N, C-alpha and C positions, 0 to 999 in steps of 0.2 A: 466689423469694425465698431468699437464702442466709443462714443463721444461723451466726454465728461466736462465738468466745470471746474477743473482743478488748477487751470493756469491763473496767475495772479491778475487782479483787476487793474492794477496800475499801468499795464501796458496799453490800455484803452482809456484815455482821458481826454481832456479838452485839447491838448496839444496834437492829438491825432486827427482832429477835425479841421480840414482846410476849407476856407471860404473863398469863393470865386466871384459871385455876383448876386443880385437881388431877384425877387419873385414877381415883379410887376406885370410882366407880359402874359403870364400863364392863363389867367381867366380870359384875357382878350383873344388869345389865339391858342386854345387848348390843343388843337390838332397838331401843332408843331411839336407837342411834347408827348402826346399819347396816341397819335395816329389819326383819330377821329373822335367824334362824340356819340357814336353809335354803340351797339353792343360790344364791338371789339375794344373801343376805348374804355368802356365801363369795366370790363374784365381786366384791362391793363392796370387799373388802379390796384386791384387785388394782387396781381402779380408783383407790382412794385413793392408792396408792403411785405409779401411773403418772401420775395427775393432778398430783402434786407435780413430776414431771419435766417434764410439759407446761407447767406454770407457768414453769419455767425457760426453755422454748422460747418461750413468748409474751413473756418479758422480753428475749429476744434472746441468751440465753447457752447454748443447747443445741440440737443439731440431730440427735441420735441417742439413741434409747431402745431397749434390748434387754430382752426378757422371756423367761424360761426357766421351763418347767414341768418339775420334776424327777420322777424315777420315784416318789419317796416323797411326791408331791404338794406338796413345798415349792416356793416361788416365788423367783425372783431377778429384780429390776428394776434395771437399771443405766443411768445417763445420763452424758452428757459435759458437764454443767452446771458451775456454780461449786463444787459441794460444800457440804454444810451446814457453817456455821461451827462451829469446835471450841474457840474461845477461851472463857474463863470468862464466864458470864452474870451480869450485875449483880443478877439476881433472887436467886440463892442461891450464886453462886460456882462452880457445877458447869459442866462443859463444855456449850456451847450445844446441841450435838447431843443430849446426854442430856436436857436440858430439853425439847427439841422431841419426843423420843420417850417421855417419861414424864409430861408434864403436859399435861392436856387444855386446848385453846384456847391452846397456845403455838406461834406461827408468825409468818412474815413477811407476814401477810395482814391485819393489823389496823392501823388508823390509817395512819400514814406509814411502813409497813414496806417490805419489799424489793420488793413486787409492786404495780404499779398495777392490774393485772387478774389475777384468780385464779379458778380453778374450785373449789378447796377452800376456799371462803370461811370456813367455820366453824373451820378450823384444827384439827379433831379427827382428821383423816385418819390420819396415820402413827402417832400416839400410840394410837389405837384399834386399828390393825393390831397394834401391839406388845402391847397389853393382851390381845388375843384370839388370840395365837400361843403355841404351846408354847415356841418360841424365835425369837428375831430377832437377826440380826447386821447391824450397819451398818458399812460400809466407806467412808471418805471420803478423797478425794484432793484436796488444796488446796496450791498453791504448791510442787508437786513432792514433798509429803510424804503418805504414806498412813497412816491410823489406823483402828483398829476397836474395836468394843465389843459384847459379848453381853448379851442380855436374855432372861429366862425368865418368860413370862406377865406381861410388862410391868415386871419388876423387874431392875435391872442386876445381873449376876452377875460382871462384870469391870469394871475401870476402863478408860477410853479408853486404848488402847495408846500407847506411845511411838512416835514416827514413824519410818517407814522410807522409803527413796527410792521414788518412784512415777514411772512413765512415762505416766501418764494423769491425767485430771482429771474429777471428778464424784462422784457418790454411787451406791453399790450397797447395796440392801436385800435380804437373804435372810431368809425367814421360813417357818415351818410352821404352818398354822392349827391351833388347838387342838381336838382331838377331843372334849374335854370340853364344848366350846361348840357346835360344829357337828354337825348331824345326819349329814351324810355329806361327808367331805372328798374330793371328786372334782371337778376343774376341767374345764369344758367348753371345748375348744379353739375350737369354733364360736362360742360366746358371746363369748369374748375377741377372736377375730379380728374379729367384727362391730364391737366397740367400737373396736378399734385402727384399723380401716379408717376409721370415722367421724373419729377424731382426726387421722389422716394427711390426709384430705380437708380438714378444717377448719384445718389448719396446713401450707399448702403450703411445702415445703422441709424438713419434719421427716420423718425416717425412723424408723419403728417396726417392729422385727422381733420375732417370737415363735418360739421353738423348743420343741417338745414332745418331751422325751426319752423319754416313754412309748411314742411311736409313731414317733419320728425324723422327724416332719413339721415343716417350717419355712416361715414366710411372712415377707415383707418388704413393707411398705406405704410408698410415697413417691409423692406426687402434686403436680405443678407447677400444675395447672389450677384448684385451689381449689374453691369450692363450684359453679362452673359445670361442672367435671368431675364433681362429686358427682351433680348432677342427671342428667347424661348416663349415668353409671354406673347410677343407679337405673332409668332408662328404657331400658336397653340391650336389653331384650327386648320393647319396645313400639315403636310407630310414632309419632314426634313429628309435630306438625302444622306445625312450621317447623324449619329446619335447626339453628340454634344457640339455646341458652337465653338468656333475658333476664337480665343481671347488673347489679345496682345496688349501689353502695357510697357511703357518706357518713358523716361524723361531725358531731355537733352536741352541744354542752354536755357534752363528754367521753364521749359515748356513740357507739360505733362500730357501724354497721349494714351488714351484707352480706346481699343477697338474690339468689337465682338461681332462676328457674322456667321451665318450658315446659309445654305441653299435649300430651297424646297421645291416641290414638284409643280408649282404654279408658274404663271406667265408674267406676274407683275414684280417690279422692284420695289422694295420698302427700305429706304435709306434715310436715316435721321441723323443729322449732324448738330453738334452742340459746341459752343465756345463759352467757357465759364458758366455752364448750365443753361445758357441762353440758346433756344432752339434757332439755329441759323437756317431758316426756311429756304433761303436762296443759295445755301452752300457757302463756298468761299475757298480760300487757299488751302485749308485743312482737308476739304473734300477732294480737291484736285490732287493733292499729295497721296491720299488714300487710293484713288482710282489708278493713278500711275503705278504705284507699287503693286497693287493687286493684279493688274494686267500683266506687268513684267514677270512677277513670280510665277503666276499660273501658266504663262507661256513657256517659261524655262522648265517648269515641272512637267508640263504636257509633252514637251519635246524629249526630255530626258527619259520619260516613261513610254516613248514611242506612240503616244496618243495622238500626236500631230505628225503627219508624214513630212519628210524633208522639203517636198516641193509645195506643201500647203502654206498658205499665208498664216501669219500669227493671228490669234484671236484678238478682237478689238474690245475696247471698253463697252461698246454696245452689245457685243455677244455675251459679255459677262454679267449684264444687268438682269437678265431674265431669271426670276426665282431667287434673287439675292435679298436677304434681310440683314441689315447692318446697322449698328450703332457706333458712332464716332464721337468721342468726347475729348476736347482739348481744354487745358487750363493754362493760362498765361497771365502775366502781371499787367501788361499794357495792350489789351486787344484793340484793334482798330475796326470798328463797325461802321456800316453805312447808316448813319442816323440813329436816333434814340430807339427806333423800333428794332434795331439789331437783326437784320435779316441776312447779312452776308459778312463773313470775316475777310479782312483785307490784308493782314499781316503777311508780307511776302516771304519772310523767313520761315513761317510755319509750314509752307508747302514742302520744303526740303526736309524739315525735321520729321513730319509725319511720314513722308516717303521712305526715309532711311529706317525709321523705327518699325514701320510695317513691313518693309522688305526683309529686314533681318529677322523679325519675329515670325513672319510667315514661312520663311525658309526653314527655320528651326521647327516650326509646327509640322510642316510636311515631312521633315526627317523623322519626327516622333510618331506621326500619324500618316504614313504614306498611302494608307487605304482611302483617304478622303480626296486624293488628287483625282482619281478616275471619275467619280460621279460629278465633280465640278467641271472637269474638262469635257466630259461627254455631254453634259447639260449645255455648256457653251457651244459646242460643236453643232448640236441639234438646233440651237437658237440661231447659229450662223446660217445653217441650211434653210431654216424657215425665212430668215431675213432675205437671203438670195432668192428664194422662191417668190418672195413678195416684191422683189425689186421692180419687176416689169409693171405689176399692178400699181405700185407706189408711183412709178414714173408717169404712167398714164393719168393717174388721178392728179398728180402734182402739176403736170403740164396743163391739164384742163382747168385746174383751180387757179393757177397763177396767171394764165393767159386771159381767162374770162371770155375766150372765143366760143367755147362750147358749153354753155350753161345747161343744166338739166331741163328736159322737156317739160317736166311737171312743175318747174319753178315759174311762178307768176311774178316777174320782177317789177320793181318800181321805176318811175321815169327819172328820178333824181340820181345822179352819180356821185354825190358827195356823201361818203360813208358816214361822216359824223352826224348827218341829218336823216339817216335812213334806218329802217329796222326790218328784221326778217322774222316772220311768225312760222315756226315749225309746228304744223298742225297734225293732229291725229285723224287719219281717215280722209277719204275723198269727199265724203258728204260735208263734213265740217270744213274741208278745204274749199269746196265750192262756195259755201256761204261766206267764208272769209274773203275769198277772191271778189265776190260781188259787193260785200259790204265795206271793204277797206278803203282807205285813201290812196289811190294809185301813185300819187306824187312821191310818197316816202315809205310806203308799206309794201313789202314783198311777202308772198305766201309760198311755203313749201309744204305740201301735204305728204305725209308718210303713209305707206300702205302697210298696215300691220306693225309688228314690233321689230325693232332693229336687233341686231345680234348682241348678246351679252358678252362684251369685250373682256370681262373679268375672267372668262374661261376660254379665251381663244388666242391662238397665235396671231402675230401681225399679218401673216399671209392670208389667213382665213378672214380676218377682219376687213382687210382691204379688198377682198373679193365680194364682200357683202354689198349688194346694189344700193340699199338705203344709206349705208355709211358713205359709199362713194358719192352719192348725190349730195349729202350734207357737206362733205369736204369740198366738192366742186363749187357748190353754191356760195360757201363762205369765202373761198379763194385765198386763204392764208396758209395752207399747208398744215401738216400735223408734226408732232414730235420735234425732232431737231430741225426740221424744215419750217417750223411755225414762224411766220413773219406777220406781226400785228399790223404793219403798215399796209399790207395787202388785203386786210379784212374789208369786205365789201359792205358790211352793215355794222354799225356800232351799238345796236340793240339786237340781240338774238333772243327771241321770246318763245319759250316752250308753251304750247297751248293744247292741253289735253282735256278729256272728259273728267268730271269730278266723280270718278268711281274707281274701283279697284284696278281695272284694266288701265285706266288713264294714269293712275299713280305708278303702275308698273312701267309703263312707257316713259313717263318722266324720269324714273329711276334709271332705266336703261340709257336714256340720253345723257343724264347727269354723269353716269359712270363713264360713258365714252368721252365726254368733254373733260372730266376730271383726270382721267388716265392719259389722254392724248392731246388735249388742248387746255391744260390747266391755266394758261394765261387769260383765257376767256373769263375765268372765275376771278383770278387775282387782280385783273385789270378792270373788272366791273362791266363786262360786256353782256353777261348772261342774266336772263330774267325768267320768271315763271308767271304766266297770265293766271288770273283768278276769275273764272267765269262765275256767274251767280248760280246759286242752288235753287232759287225759287223765283217765280213771277207771281206777284200778289196784286190782285185787282179788287177794288171796291167801287162799284159804279163805274165811272170813267177814270178813276184814279188808279194809275198803275205804278207799282214800285218793284224793284228787284232786291232780293235779299241774298247776302253772301254767307250768312251763318244762320243756325237755328235760333240764336238769340235775337237777331234782327227780325226774323220771321215772327217770333212771339211778340216782340214790341210793336210791330205793324198791326198784328191781329188785335192786340189789347187796345190800341189807339182807335180802332174802327168803332163808329157809333153802334153798329150791329155786327158783332164778330161772326154771327152765323151766315151772314151774306157775303163774307169775304171768300173770294175764289183764289185758290193756291194751286199753282202748277209747279211740280218738282221736275227740274231739268235733269235728265239721266245722261244726257250727252250734248255736245256742242251742236250736233246735227238737228236737234229739236228746235234750235232758234233760227229764225229767218235772218237774212243778211243784215236787215236794219237793227234787229235786236242784238245780234252779235257785235255790230259796230258800236251801238249805244252802250252796251254793258262791259265789253271786254277789249275793244280796240280803239275806242275814242280816247285820246290822251286827256281830255277834259274830265272824263268819268271813270276810266278804267282803274283797276287796282293791279299793279305789277309788284312782284316780290324779287328784289335783286338777290342773286345767288352769290354769297360772299364766302371766301375761304378763310375762316378764322383759326382753324386748328387742323393742320394736316394729319396729325396723329389720330385725332378723333374721326376725321373724315375717312382715313384709311381703314380704321376699324369698322365703321358703318358699311362701307362699300364691300369689304371682305365678308362681313356677316350677311348682308342682304343679297349679294350677287355671287358669292364664292361657291365652291364645290360642296361644302358640308351642310347637311340639313339641320343637324342638332343645334348649332349656334343661332341659326336663323329662327328656329322654333322657339328657343329660349328668349330671344330678343323680342319676338312678337308677343309671347306670354308676358314678359316683363313690362312692355309698353302698351298693352291692349287697352288699359284704362285711359290712355291719353288720346285715343282715336275719337275723332269728331266727324259727323256727317258721313258715316260709312254707308256706301251704297253698293251692295253686291248683286 
């Protein structure tokens, strides 16, 4: 699909911009508008600006978006769309571009505005970015004339400039996130690349490029194949059960539906749903409609092909999840999201529309490609058998976990029963577990030592996973169940802390645990219950003065400060077991001194990629990943 700038500009003018309310509260309560002021909120600013440019692409007026991360962490986003209108706005007589940037809910996305379909539905995007930036400069090129205006913390500090000749068309936004608002102004190139890759797949014909001036790294994303190519990309390191993905498209009642899926020989499900290009992490009515149609059609086809016996029950949605990779994208004029973060689609009518389009499309696909029915049905039947084989193990684990009557023998529980005040340390090895048990505060700290490495759940059926003793122990200790049975209200501890050695084996154990929690208890990550402990790497002593260092940089600083560096004694901790209980408490478990890293789920797509690479079947992607990121490794102890 080729996107050009041939449509007349007069369709996008001041009258297209509707104004709903002012900007005053954004700086006071930024979390209400961007989720939080951590890394997630920082990147949300970039997404809001880029989404405005993508809206121009969806409307057919833009085919290039360029993003630059500058050395000072300022951001530039430039597109070749129509450019924000600059003529006086009827609301207050000010330039329309200024209205868009200074008044909340002012944009071309309300009522009969400039966009039929838009990702930035609420219209708060670019005005919120302006409010939460130290400075922002907008540059607009329309009709061969370029004009600029500067803002500081949302307030115009210059007038919109007089026009000069321009040899380009579009909008450029330059801004620097406000250090008074954000905890740490440092953009992750990997996080941004992941989002831009998604947008390029979902908008075939759109080129999105990103340049990181901090590292001189550049990437350009352009895909002709759309969501079918997206599915093949996600499954590039897996073995598909049939050569080409199933692709279904249709429009009904002004709702556009695009679905692509295939099955692979793995055990995990990878389903990504989008509404107006917004990644609906929590799904919604469009995903419900997809699952309903998929289950119904596959059951009908399996029975018609005698792959299911007459007396056998239908396959369930759970049976059909294993090995499924799917992209679902819907576009509609008035989506109803849960909040500005847009994590779930709520439009009730979309469920039936998606259901009918997918049902009809998949029936037609099976008629054209009958050979793909058997591998899908047989995969689901094997998954059902594995699920039934695991039923007894799951029931035993569930009963023990929910009742709390039979806690694991190796668990050293705390005396407090108020989950919100308690924490569980999952500790590598009996030696470290013993020190942790002796050094802890028994009132609120529970200790669960693990013997060796848990099963890699990325490469295991549910029945094999539930038969693993260490995993059974973790599920029972937490008490909240797993998968569809997960119940956060039954969680026995509101801080779950992974504490392993600061070496390669410890990192491997942490990754195995994170893989298990991400695949089977993702709520622990999304609801903020999961943490990583950071034990010190060094004990530094000079005379009677003792300090603990967590990085090589801290170690060098302590040695340099010593009056006589040659008399500094340095002990390198190779494992938690090398610390006595008092040292472990003082450095890693005492809330007053310890360093905990909360595990957050910012990007499901990126997380999926990393777990697939690090814990999946194929060696080559893992080797390539290690080579690519080897220069980032610090404090390696083999």
